[in-house]
PyMOL Python script that loads the backbone (N, CA, C, O; Angstrom):
from pymol import cmd

cmd.read_pdbstr("""\
ATOM      1  N   MET A   1      -6.345  -1.608   4.574  1.00  0.00           N
ATOM      2  CA  MET A   1      -7.853  -1.908   4.204  1.00  0.00           C
ATOM      3  C   MET A   1      -8.846  -0.448   3.609  1.00  0.00           C
ATOM      4  O   MET A   1      -8.770   0.781   3.612  1.00  0.00           O
ATOM      5  N   VAL A   2      -9.783  -1.559   3.129  1.00  0.00           N
ATOM      6  CA  VAL A   2     -10.730  -0.598   2.342  1.00  0.00           C
ATOM      7  C   VAL A   2     -12.216  -1.011   2.586  1.00  0.00           C
ATOM      8  O   VAL A   2     -12.715  -2.132   2.676  1.00  0.00           O
ATOM      9  N   THR A   3     -13.000   0.746   2.699  1.00  0.00           N
ATOM     10  CA  THR A   3     -13.955   0.429   3.675  1.00  0.00           C
ATOM     11  C   THR A   3     -15.100   0.658   2.449  1.00  0.00           C
ATOM     12  O   THR A   3     -14.748   1.297   1.458  1.00  0.00           O
ATOM     13  N   CYS A   4     -16.604   0.073   2.546  1.00  0.00           N
ATOM     14  CA  CYS A   4     -17.217   0.423   1.299  1.00  0.00           C
ATOM     15  C   CYS A   4     -17.895   1.396   2.016  1.00  0.00           C
ATOM     16  O   CYS A   4     -18.200   1.326   3.207  1.00  0.00           O
ATOM     17  N   PRO A   5     -18.230   2.746   0.877  1.00  0.00           N
ATOM     18  CA  PRO A   5     -18.916   3.618   1.228  1.00  0.00           C
ATOM     19  C   PRO A   5     -20.757   3.333   1.330  1.00  0.00           C
ATOM     20  O   PRO A   5     -21.493   4.063   1.994  1.00  0.00           O
ATOM     21  N   LYS A   6     -21.094   2.503   0.773  1.00  0.00           N
ATOM     22  CA  LYS A   6     -22.274   2.007   1.270  1.00  0.00           C
ATOM     23  C   LYS A   6     -22.843   1.363   2.366  1.00  0.00           C
ATOM     24  O   LYS A   6     -23.920   1.784   2.789  1.00  0.00           O
ATOM     25  N   CYS A   7     -22.158   0.166   3.033  1.00  0.00           N
ATOM     26  CA  CYS A   7     -22.177  -0.517   3.971  1.00  0.00           C
ATOM     27  C   CYS A   7     -21.246  -0.450   4.798  1.00  0.00           C
ATOM     28  O   CYS A   7     -21.482  -1.271   5.685  1.00  0.00           O
ATOM     29  N   ASP A   8     -20.102   0.208   5.030  1.00  0.00           N
ATOM     30  CA  ASP A   8     -18.984   0.620   5.974  1.00  0.00           C
ATOM     31  C   ASP A   8     -18.509  -0.733   6.210  1.00  0.00           C
ATOM     32  O   ASP A   8     -18.325  -0.908   7.414  1.00  0.00           O
ATOM     33  N   TYR A   9     -18.267  -1.666   5.564  1.00  0.00           N
ATOM     34  CA  TYR A   9     -17.853  -3.274   5.520  1.00  0.00           C
ATOM     35  C   TYR A   9     -16.593  -2.973   5.473  1.00  0.00           C
ATOM     36  O   TYR A   9     -16.356  -2.314   4.461  1.00  0.00           O
ATOM     37  N   SER A  10     -15.471  -3.202   6.262  1.00  0.00           N
ATOM     38  CA  SER A  10     -13.988  -2.905   5.713  1.00  0.00           C
ATOM     39  C   SER A  10     -13.343  -4.295   5.806  1.00  0.00           C
ATOM     40  O   SER A  10     -13.637  -5.168   6.622  1.00  0.00           O
ATOM     41  N   TRP A  11     -12.336  -4.363   4.755  1.00  0.00           N
ATOM     42  CA  TRP A  11     -11.594  -5.501   4.549  1.00  0.00           C
ATOM     43  C   TRP A  11     -10.060  -5.521   4.015  1.00  0.00           C
ATOM     44  O   TRP A  11      -9.958  -4.580   3.227  1.00  0.00           O
ATOM     45  N   PRO A  12      -8.857  -6.198   4.124  1.00  0.00           N
ATOM     46  CA  PRO A  12      -7.908  -6.033   3.317  1.00  0.00           C
ATOM     47  C   PRO A  12      -7.981  -6.554   2.009  1.00  0.00           C
ATOM     48  O   PRO A  12      -8.724  -7.440   1.587  1.00  0.00           O
ATOM     49  N   THR A  13      -6.951  -5.768   1.301  1.00  0.00           N
ATOM     50  CA  THR A  13      -7.401  -6.033  -0.411  1.00  0.00           C
ATOM     51  C   THR A  13      -6.002  -5.952  -1.064  1.00  0.00           C
ATOM     52  O   THR A  13      -5.448  -4.865  -0.903  1.00  0.00           O
ATOM     53  N   LYS A  14      -5.425  -6.734  -1.658  1.00  0.00           N
ATOM     54  CA  LYS A  14      -4.239  -6.659  -2.220  1.00  0.00           C
ATOM     55  C   LYS A  14      -4.862  -6.583  -4.005  1.00  0.00           C
ATOM     56  O   LYS A  14      -4.219  -6.833  -5.024  1.00  0.00           O
ATOM     57  N   ALA A  15      -6.059  -6.227  -3.898  1.00  0.00           N
ATOM     58  CA  ALA A  15      -6.368  -5.914  -5.911  1.00  0.00           C
ATOM     59  C   ALA A  15      -5.516  -4.394  -6.327  1.00  0.00           C
ATOM     60  O   ALA A  15      -5.338  -3.437  -5.573  1.00  0.00           O
ATOM     61  N   THR A  16      -5.240  -4.483  -7.223  1.00  0.00           N
ATOM     62  CA  THR A  16      -5.054  -3.019  -7.748  1.00  0.00           C
ATOM     63  C   THR A  16      -5.724  -2.530  -8.880  1.00  0.00           C
ATOM     64  O   THR A  16      -5.314  -1.554  -9.508  1.00  0.00           O
ATOM     65  N   ALA A  17      -6.923  -3.279  -9.225  1.00  0.00           N
ATOM     66  CA  ALA A  17      -7.805  -2.271 -10.204  1.00  0.00           C
ATOM     67  C   ALA A  17      -8.336  -0.917  -9.579  1.00  0.00           C
ATOM     68  O   ALA A  17      -8.411  -0.626  -8.386  1.00  0.00           O
ATOM     69  N   ALA A  18      -8.728  -0.073 -10.819  1.00  0.00           N
ATOM     70  CA  ALA A  18      -9.160   0.840 -10.067  1.00  0.00           C
ATOM     71  C   ALA A  18     -10.588   1.057  -9.627  1.00  0.00           C
ATOM     72  O   ALA A  18     -10.898   1.986  -8.882  1.00  0.00           O
ATOM     73  N   TRP A  19     -11.287   0.343 -10.015  1.00  0.00           N
ATOM     74  CA  TRP A  19     -12.456  -0.305  -9.336  1.00  0.00           C
ATOM     75  C   TRP A  19     -12.519  -1.433  -8.895  1.00  0.00           C
ATOM     76  O   TRP A  19     -12.291  -2.399  -9.622  1.00  0.00           O
ATOM     77  N   ILE A  20     -12.911  -1.589  -7.330  1.00  0.00           N
ATOM     78  CA  ILE A  20     -13.196  -2.704  -6.835  1.00  0.00           C
ATOM     79  C   ILE A  20     -14.369  -2.969  -5.935  1.00  0.00           C
ATOM     80  O   ILE A  20     -14.559  -2.101  -5.083  1.00  0.00           O
ATOM     81  N   THR A  21     -15.150  -3.932  -5.949  1.00  0.00           N
ATOM     82  CA  THR A  21     -16.459  -4.567  -5.319  1.00  0.00           C
ATOM     83  C   THR A  21     -16.133  -4.965  -3.905  1.00  0.00           C
ATOM     84  O   THR A  21     -15.151  -5.551  -3.450  1.00  0.00           O
ATOM     85  N   CYS A  22     -17.380  -4.419  -3.246  1.00  0.00           N
ATOM     86  CA  CYS A  22     -17.511  -5.159  -1.787  1.00  0.00           C
ATOM     87  C   CYS A  22     -17.993  -6.293  -1.614  1.00  0.00           C
ATOM     88  O   CYS A  22     -19.135  -6.496  -2.026  1.00  0.00           O
ATOM     89  N   PRO A  23     -17.277  -7.322  -0.971  1.00  0.00           N
ATOM     90  CA  PRO A  23     -17.358  -8.641  -0.941  1.00  0.00           C
ATOM     91  C   PRO A  23     -18.729  -8.958   0.176  1.00  0.00           C
ATOM     92  O   PRO A  23     -19.002 -10.134   0.417  1.00  0.00           O
ATOM     93  N   LYS A  24     -19.428  -7.997   0.728  1.00  0.00           N
ATOM     94  CA  LYS A  24     -20.593  -7.673   1.501  1.00  0.00           C
ATOM     95  C   LYS A  24     -21.525  -7.593   0.984  1.00  0.00           C
ATOM     96  O   LYS A  24     -22.375  -8.445   1.247  1.00  0.00           O
ATOM     97  N   CYS A  25     -21.797  -6.674   0.123  1.00  0.00           N
ATOM     98  CA  CYS A  25     -22.845  -5.676  -0.402  1.00  0.00           C
ATOM     99  C   CYS A  25     -23.136  -5.718  -2.088  1.00  0.00           C
ATOM    100  O   CYS A  25     -24.198  -5.491  -2.668  1.00  0.00           O
ATOM    101  N   GLN A  26     -21.559  -6.160  -2.769  1.00  0.00           N
ATOM    102  CA  GLN A  26     -21.439  -6.251  -4.233  1.00  0.00           C
ATOM    103  C   GLN A  26     -21.407  -4.943  -4.439  1.00  0.00           C
ATOM    104  O   GLN A  26     -21.074  -4.796  -5.615  1.00  0.00           O
ATOM    105  N   ARG A  27     -21.578  -3.868  -3.916  1.00  0.00           N
ATOM    106  CA  ARG A  27     -21.679  -2.172  -4.768  1.00  0.00           C
ATOM    107  C   ARG A  27     -19.513  -2.202  -5.321  1.00  0.00           C
ATOM    108  O   ARG A  27     -18.447  -2.579  -4.833  1.00  0.00           O
ATOM    109  N   LYS A  28     -19.981  -1.594  -6.464  1.00  0.00           N
ATOM    110  CA  LYS A  28     -18.708  -1.401  -7.079  1.00  0.00           C
ATOM    111  C   LYS A  28     -18.527  -0.146  -6.595  1.00  0.00           C
ATOM    112  O   LYS A  28     -19.508   0.575  -6.413  1.00  0.00           O
ATOM    113  N   PHE A  29     -17.199   0.307  -6.310  1.00  0.00           N
ATOM    114  CA  PHE A  29     -16.625   1.851  -6.091  1.00  0.00           C
ATOM    115  C   PHE A  29     -15.016   2.140  -6.709  1.00  0.00           C
ATOM    116  O   PHE A  29     -14.179   1.243  -6.802  1.00  0.00           O
ATOM    117  N   GLU A  30     -14.869   3.007  -6.949  1.00  0.00           N
ATOM    118  CA  GLU A  30     -13.497   3.396  -7.104  1.00  0.00           C
ATOM    119  C   GLU A  30     -12.677   3.039  -6.236  1.00  0.00           C
ATOM    120  O   GLU A  30     -13.138   3.011  -5.095  1.00  0.00           O
ATOM    121  N   ARG A  31     -11.278   2.661  -6.393  1.00  0.00           N
ATOM    122  CA  ARG A  31     -10.420   2.492  -5.440  1.00  0.00           C
ATOM    123  C   ARG A  31     -10.034   3.587  -4.859  1.00  0.00           C
ATOM    124  O   ARG A  31      -9.758   4.588  -5.521  1.00  0.00           O
ATOM    125  N   PRO A  32      -9.943   3.546  -3.271  1.00  0.00           N
ATOM    126  CA  PRO A  32      -9.373   4.920  -2.386  1.00  0.00           C
ATOM    127  C   PRO A  32      -8.043   5.407  -3.108  1.00  0.00           C
ATOM    128  O   PRO A  32      -7.485   4.707  -3.953  1.00  0.00           O
ATOM    129  N   ASP A  33      -7.612   6.555  -2.749  1.00  0.00           N
ATOM    130  CA  ASP A  33      -5.953   6.555  -2.675  1.00  0.00           C
ATOM    131  C   ASP A  33      -5.270   6.497  -1.497  1.00  0.00           C
ATOM    132  O   ASP A  33      -5.477   7.195  -0.504  1.00  0.00           O
ATOM    133  N   GLN A  34      -4.229   5.415  -1.672  1.00  0.00           N
ATOM    134  CA  GLN A  34      -4.005   5.281  -0.441  1.00  0.00           C
ATOM    135  C   GLN A  34      -2.945   6.157   0.191  1.00  0.00           C
ATOM    136  O   GLN A  34      -2.103   6.755  -0.477  1.00  0.00           O
ATOM    137  N   ILE A  35      -3.043   6.213   1.782  1.00  0.00           N
ATOM    138  CA  ILE A  35      -2.374   7.150   2.375  1.00  0.00           C
ATOM    139  C   ILE A  35      -0.877   6.514   2.853  1.00  0.00           C
ATOM    140  O   ILE A  35      -0.618   5.411   3.333  1.00  0.00           O
ATOM    141  N   ILE A  36      -0.158   7.450   2.586  1.00  0.00           N
ATOM    142  CA  ILE A  36       1.417   6.475   2.736  1.00  0.00           C
ATOM    143  C   ILE A  36       2.475   7.722   3.472  1.00  0.00           C
ATOM    144  O   ILE A  36       3.030   8.707   2.984  1.00  0.00           O
ATOM    145  N   GLU A  37       2.447   7.242   4.639  1.00  0.00           N
ATOM    146  CA  GLU A  37       3.752   8.168   5.430  1.00  0.00           C
ATOM    147  C   GLU A  37       4.936   7.463   5.500  1.00  0.00           C
ATOM    148  O   GLU A  37       5.024   6.457   6.204  1.00  0.00           O
ATOM    149  N   ILE A  38       5.884   7.898   4.825  1.00  0.00           N
ATOM    150  CA  ILE A  38       7.224   7.667   4.937  1.00  0.00           C
ATOM    151  C   ILE A  38       7.758   7.818   6.261  1.00  0.00           C
ATOM    152  O   ILE A  38       7.484   8.877   6.826  1.00  0.00           O
ATOM    153  N   LEU A  39       8.487   6.954   6.895  1.00  0.00           N
ATOM    154  CA  LEU A  39       8.819   7.072   8.176  1.00  0.00           C
ATOM    155  C   LEU A  39      10.578   7.480   8.050  1.00  0.00           C
ATOM    156  O   LEU A  39      11.087   8.196   8.912  1.00  0.00           O
ATOM    157  N   GLY A  40      11.330   6.979   6.980  1.00  0.00           N
ATOM    158  CA  GLY A  40      12.641   6.883   6.775  1.00  0.00           C
ATOM    159  C   GLY A  40      13.548   5.719   6.441  1.00  0.00           C
ATOM    160  O   GLY A  40      13.334   4.561   6.799  1.00  0.00           O
ATOM    161  N   PRO A  41      14.674   6.167   5.658  1.00  0.00           N
ATOM    162  CA  PRO A  41      15.221   5.008   5.204  1.00  0.00           C
ATOM    163  C   PRO A  41      15.575   3.871   6.079  1.00  0.00           C
ATOM    164  O   PRO A  41      15.514   4.101   7.287  1.00  0.00           O
ATOM    165  N   ILE A  42      15.980   2.534   5.653  1.00  0.00           N
ATOM    166  CA  ILE A  42      16.103   1.500   6.649  1.00  0.00           C
ATOM    167  C   ILE A  42      17.358   0.887   6.514  1.00  0.00           C
ATOM    168  O   ILE A  42      17.496   0.764   5.297  1.00  0.00           O
ATOM    169  N   ALA A  43      18.312   0.450   7.050  1.00  0.00           N
ATOM    170  CA  ALA A  43      19.563  -0.326   6.752  1.00  0.00           C
ATOM    171  C   ALA A  43      19.567  -1.811   6.880  1.00  0.00           C
ATOM    172  O   ALA A  43      19.510  -2.404   7.957  1.00  0.00           O
ATOM    173  N   LEU A  44      19.636  -2.352   5.747  1.00  0.00           N
ATOM    174  CA  LEU A  44      19.218  -4.173   6.090  1.00  0.00           C
ATOM    175  C   LEU A  44      20.973  -4.671   5.619  1.00  0.00           C
ATOM    176  O   LEU A  44      21.792  -4.066   4.926  1.00  0.00           O
ATOM    177  N   ALA A  45      21.061  -5.847   6.245  1.00  0.00           N
ATOM    178  CA  ALA A  45      22.465  -6.168   5.795  1.00  0.00           C
ATOM    179  C   ALA A  45      22.332  -6.620   4.111  1.00  0.00           C
ATOM    180  O   ALA A  45      23.230  -6.300   3.332  1.00  0.00           O
ATOM    181  N   LYS A  46      21.291  -7.286   3.711  1.00  0.00           N
ATOM    182  CA  LYS A  46      21.583  -7.781   2.212  1.00  0.00           C
ATOM    183  C   LYS A  46      19.718  -7.220   1.891  1.00  0.00           C
ATOM    184  O   LYS A  46      18.768  -6.858   2.585  1.00  0.00           O
ATOM    185  N   PRO A  47      19.995  -7.434   0.477  1.00  0.00           N
ATOM    186  CA  PRO A  47      18.303  -6.826  -0.087  1.00  0.00           C
ATOM    187  C   PRO A  47      17.242  -7.420   0.418  1.00  0.00           C
ATOM    188  O   PRO A  47      17.371  -8.601   0.740  1.00  0.00           O
ATOM    189  N   THR A  48      16.054  -6.814   0.596  1.00  0.00           N
ATOM    190  CA  THR A  48      14.751  -7.459   0.984  1.00  0.00           C
ATOM    191  C   THR A  48      13.849  -7.041   0.013  1.00  0.00           C
ATOM    192  O   THR A  48      14.093  -6.322  -0.957  1.00  0.00           O
ATOM    193  N   THR A  49      12.244  -7.795   0.506  1.00  0.00           N
ATOM    194  CA  THR A  49      11.845  -7.709  -1.018  1.00  0.00           C
ATOM    195  C   THR A  49      10.895  -6.315  -0.541  1.00  0.00           C
ATOM    196  O   THR A  49      10.513  -6.093   0.608  1.00  0.00           O
ATOM    197  N   CYS A  50      10.722  -5.739  -1.358  1.00  0.00           N
ATOM    198  CA  CYS A  50      10.043  -4.493  -1.455  1.00  0.00           C
ATOM    199  C   CYS A  50       8.303  -5.121  -1.157  1.00  0.00           C
ATOM    200  O   CYS A  50       7.713  -5.784  -2.010  1.00  0.00           O
ATOM    201  N   GLN A  51       7.799  -4.819  -0.048  1.00  0.00           N
ATOM    202  CA  GLN A  51       6.059  -4.834  -0.049  1.00  0.00           C
ATOM    203  C   GLN A  51       5.299  -4.355  -0.803  1.00  0.00           C
ATOM    204  O   GLN A  51       4.132  -4.747  -0.813  1.00  0.00           O
ATOM    205  N   GLN A  52       5.805  -3.218  -1.781  1.00  0.00           N
ATOM    206  CA  GLN A  52       4.801  -2.768  -2.733  1.00  0.00           C
ATOM    207  C   GLN A  52       4.844  -3.248  -4.637  1.00  0.00           C
ATOM    208  O   GLN A  52       3.889  -3.360  -5.406  1.00  0.00           O
ATOM    209  N   CYS A  53       6.195  -3.421  -4.882  1.00  0.00           N
ATOM    210  CA  CYS A  53       6.513  -4.097  -6.258  1.00  0.00           C
ATOM    211  C   CYS A  53       7.117  -5.458  -6.008  1.00  0.00           C
ATOM    212  O   CYS A  53       7.558  -6.074  -6.978  1.00  0.00           O
ATOM    213  N   GLY A  54       7.161  -5.846  -5.120  1.00  0.00           N
ATOM    214  CA  GLY A  54       7.878  -7.266  -4.941  1.00  0.00           C
ATOM    215  C   GLY A  54       9.258  -7.476  -5.599  1.00  0.00           C
ATOM    216  O   GLY A  54       9.647  -8.644  -5.598  1.00  0.00           O
ATOM    217  N   ARG A  55       9.903  -6.743  -6.047  1.00  0.00           N
ATOM    218  CA  ARG A  55      11.021  -7.046  -6.101  1.00  0.00           C
ATOM    219  C   ARG A  55      12.415  -6.806  -5.113  1.00  0.00           C
ATOM    220  O   ARG A  55      12.325  -5.906  -4.279  1.00  0.00           O
ATOM    221  N   GLU A  56      13.552  -7.499  -5.178  1.00  0.00           N
ATOM    222  CA  GLU A  56      14.658  -7.618  -3.930  1.00  0.00           C
ATOM    223  C   GLU A  56      15.259  -5.908  -4.419  1.00  0.00           C
ATOM    224  O   GLU A  56      15.532  -5.551  -5.565  1.00  0.00           O
ATOM    225  N   ARG A  57      15.338  -5.095  -3.184  1.00  0.00           N
ATOM    226  CA  ARG A  57      15.902  -3.693  -3.260  1.00  0.00           C
ATOM    227  C   ARG A  57      16.363  -3.551  -1.905  1.00  0.00           C
ATOM    228  O   ARG A  57      15.825  -4.050  -0.917  1.00  0.00           O
ATOM    229  N   SER A  58      17.429  -2.815  -1.927  1.00  0.00           N
ATOM    230  CA  SER A  58      18.451  -2.405  -0.927  1.00  0.00           C
ATOM    231  C   SER A  58      17.995  -1.099  -0.619  1.00  0.00           C
ATOM    232  O   SER A  58      18.233  -0.867   0.567  1.00  0.00           O
ATOM    233  N   ASP A  59      17.414  -0.106  -1.211  1.00  0.00           N
ATOM    234  CA  ASP A  59      16.930   1.158  -1.136  1.00  0.00           C
ATOM    235  C   ASP A  59      15.697   0.859  -0.333  1.00  0.00           C
ATOM    236  O   ASP A  59      14.662   1.020  -0.980  1.00  0.00           O
ATOM    237  N   LEU A  60      15.573   0.552   0.636  1.00  0.00           N
ATOM    238  CA  LEU A  60      14.021   0.626   1.371  1.00  0.00           C
ATOM    239  C   LEU A  60      14.049   1.942   2.134  1.00  0.00           C
ATOM    240  O   LEU A  60      15.021   2.698   2.153  1.00  0.00           O
ATOM    241  N   ARG A  61      12.769   2.168   2.830  1.00  0.00           N
ATOM    242  CA  ARG A  61      12.114   3.036   3.442  1.00  0.00           C
ATOM    243  C   ARG A  61      11.202   2.294   4.257  1.00  0.00           C
ATOM    244  O   ARG A  61      10.548   1.338   3.842  1.00  0.00           O
ATOM    245  N   ALA A  62      11.167   2.762   5.465  1.00  0.00           N
ATOM    246  CA  ALA A  62       9.940   2.285   6.436  1.00  0.00           C
ATOM    247  C   ALA A  62       9.071   3.709   6.562  1.00  0.00           C
ATOM    248  O   ALA A  62       9.370   4.887   6.753  1.00  0.00           O
ATOM    249  N   CYS A  63       7.475   2.744   6.289  1.00  0.00           N
ATOM    250  CA  CYS A  63       6.425   3.637   5.947  1.00  0.00           C
ATOM    251  C   CYS A  63       5.358   2.834   6.660  1.00  0.00           C
ATOM    252  O   CYS A  63       5.436   1.713   7.163  1.00  0.00           O
ATOM    253  N   TYR A  64       4.266   3.743   6.577  1.00  0.00           N
ATOM    254  CA  TYR A  64       3.032   3.282   6.927  1.00  0.00           C
ATOM    255  C   TYR A  64       2.178   3.483   5.673  1.00  0.00           C
ATOM    256  O   TYR A  64       2.256   4.499   4.982  1.00  0.00           O
ATOM    257  N   VAL A  65       1.124   2.162   5.345  1.00  0.00           N
ATOM    258  CA  VAL A  65       0.524   2.717   4.078  1.00  0.00           C
ATOM    259  C   VAL A  65      -1.191   2.157   4.935  1.00  0.00           C
ATOM    260  O   VAL A  65      -1.560   1.125   5.496  1.00  0.00           O
ATOM    261  N   ASP A  66      -1.815   3.458   4.627  1.00  0.00           N
ATOM    262  CA  ASP A  66      -3.137   3.114   4.989  1.00  0.00           C
ATOM    263  C   ASP A  66      -3.045   2.641   7.027  1.00  0.00           C
ATOM    264  O   ASP A  66      -3.698   1.772   7.605  1.00  0.00           O
ATOM    265  N   ASP A  67      -2.263   3.363   7.471  1.00  0.00           N
ATOM    266  CA  ASP A  67      -2.114   3.061   8.856  1.00  0.00           C
ATOM    267  C   ASP A  67      -1.586   1.480   9.028  1.00  0.00           C
ATOM    268  O   ASP A  67      -1.950   1.080  10.134  1.00  0.00           O
ATOM    269  N   GLU A  68      -0.995   0.660   8.444  1.00  0.00           N
ATOM    270  CA  GLU A  68      -0.188  -0.691   8.841  1.00  0.00           C
ATOM    271  C   GLU A  68       1.355  -0.238   8.344  1.00  0.00           C
ATOM    272  O   GLU A  68       1.514   0.722   7.589  1.00  0.00           O
ATOM    273  N   ALA A  69       2.297  -0.920   8.779  1.00  0.00           N
ATOM    274  CA  ALA A  69       3.505  -0.892   8.530  1.00  0.00           C
ATOM    275  C   ALA A  69       3.909  -1.425   7.357  1.00  0.00           C
ATOM    276  O   ALA A  69       3.449  -2.526   7.052  1.00  0.00           O
ATOM    277  N   ALA A  70       4.914  -0.710   6.399  1.00  0.00           N
ATOM    278  CA  ALA A  70       5.250  -1.459   5.201  1.00  0.00           C
ATOM    279  C   ALA A  70       6.942  -1.160   4.937  1.00  0.00           C
ATOM    280  O   ALA A  70       7.547  -0.253   5.508  1.00  0.00           O
ATOM    281  N   ILE A  71       7.431  -1.910   4.165  1.00  0.00           N
ATOM    282  CA  ILE A  71       8.653  -1.576   3.608  1.00  0.00           C
ATOM    283  C   ILE A  71       8.683  -1.440   2.190  1.00  0.00           C
ATOM    284  O   ILE A  71       8.349  -2.353   1.435  1.00  0.00           O
ATOM    285  N   ILE A  72       9.086  -0.294   1.801  1.00  0.00           N
ATOM    286  CA  ILE A  72       8.628  -0.123   0.227  1.00  0.00           C
ATOM    287  C   ILE A  72      10.030   0.858  -0.057  1.00  0.00           C
ATOM    288  O   ILE A  72      10.527   1.756   0.623  1.00  0.00           O
ATOM    289  N   CYS A  73      10.478   0.179  -1.556  1.00  0.00           N
ATOM    290  CA  CYS A  73      11.512   0.904  -2.144  1.00  0.00           C
ATOM    291  C   CYS A  73      11.503   2.194  -2.630  1.00  0.00           C
ATOM    292  O   CYS A  73      10.430   2.609  -3.068  1.00  0.00           O
ATOM    293  N   ALA A  74      12.740   3.125  -2.654  1.00  0.00           N
ATOM    294  CA  ALA A  74      12.403   4.233  -3.712  1.00  0.00           C
ATOM    295  C   ALA A  74      12.041   4.696  -4.594  1.00  0.00           C
ATOM    296  O   ALA A  74      11.767   5.838  -4.961  1.00  0.00           O
ATOM    297  N   GLU A  75      12.030   3.415  -5.115  1.00  0.00           N
ATOM    298  CA  GLU A  75      11.758   3.670  -6.991  1.00  0.00           C
ATOM    299  C   GLU A  75       9.807   3.909  -6.500  1.00  0.00           C
ATOM    300  O   GLU A  75       9.222   4.956  -6.777  1.00  0.00           O
ATOM    301  N   CYS A  76       9.250   2.966  -5.919  1.00  0.00           N
ATOM    302  CA  CYS A  76       7.852   2.583  -5.485  1.00  0.00           C
ATOM    303  C   CYS A  76       7.252   4.053  -4.828  1.00  0.00           C
ATOM    304  O   CYS A  76       6.080   4.424  -4.892  1.00  0.00           O
ATOM    305  N   LEU A  77       8.510   4.858  -4.111  1.00  0.00           N
ATOM    306  CA  LEU A  77       7.834   6.287  -3.468  1.00  0.00           C
ATOM    307  C   LEU A  77       8.833   7.239  -4.401  1.00  0.00           C
ATOM    308  O   LEU A  77       9.473   8.062  -3.747  1.00  0.00           O
ATOM    309  N   LYS A  78       9.016   7.240  -5.592  1.00  0.00           N
ATOM    310  CA  LYS A  78       9.748   8.100  -6.021  1.00  0.00           C
ATOM    311  C   LYS A  78       8.951   9.572  -6.152  1.00  0.00           C
ATOM    312  O   LYS A  78       9.526  10.660  -6.179  1.00  0.00           O
ATOM    313  N   ASP A  79       7.482   9.363  -6.229  1.00  0.00           N
ATOM    314  CA  ASP A  79       7.009  10.441  -6.667  1.00  0.00           C
ATOM    315  C   ASP A  79       6.527  11.365  -4.985  1.00  0.00           C
ATOM    316  O   ASP A  79       6.084  12.493  -4.765  1.00  0.00           O
ATOM    317  N   LEU A  80       6.737  10.699  -4.473  1.00  0.00           N
ATOM    318  CA  LEU A  80       6.777  11.139  -2.732  1.00  0.00           C
ATOM    319  C   LEU A  80       7.866  11.811  -2.150  1.00  0.00           C
ATOM    320  O   LEU A  80       7.845  12.806  -1.424  1.00  0.00           O
ATOM    321  N   LEU A  81       8.993  11.030  -2.627  1.00  0.00           N
ATOM    322  CA  LEU A  81      10.094  11.796  -2.195  1.00  0.00           C
ATOM    323  C   LEU A  81      10.968  12.357  -2.662  1.00  0.00           C
ATOM    324  O   LEU A  81      12.127  12.307  -2.251  1.00  0.00           O
ATOM    325  N   GLU A  82      10.399  13.260  -4.009  1.00  0.00           N
ATOM    326  CA  GLU A  82      11.165  14.163  -4.423  1.00  0.00           C
ATOM    327  C   GLU A  82      10.426  15.620  -3.850  1.00  0.00           C
ATOM    328  O   GLU A  82      10.942  16.711  -4.092  1.00  0.00           O
TER     329      GLU A  82
END
""", "prot")
cmd.dss("prot")
cmd.show_as("cartoon", "prot")
cmd.util.cbc("prot")
cmd.orient("prot")
């Protein structure tokens, strides 16, 4: 979820650009950093799609990204796991 700093409108977005535009007031602002909380590794019988990069992976971690549940691979989380 992203919240506009001008009008406080919140909406889900999958855009990855550095600057985003509020669909309600049209203000452009820098994308806030995502808050990622890693819960731990998960074991699955077969490779599953990473919700961050979209690749089939088996080294997945259960996470919360901006308070929403996600499954993300160790490659995408490498800076946070070190």
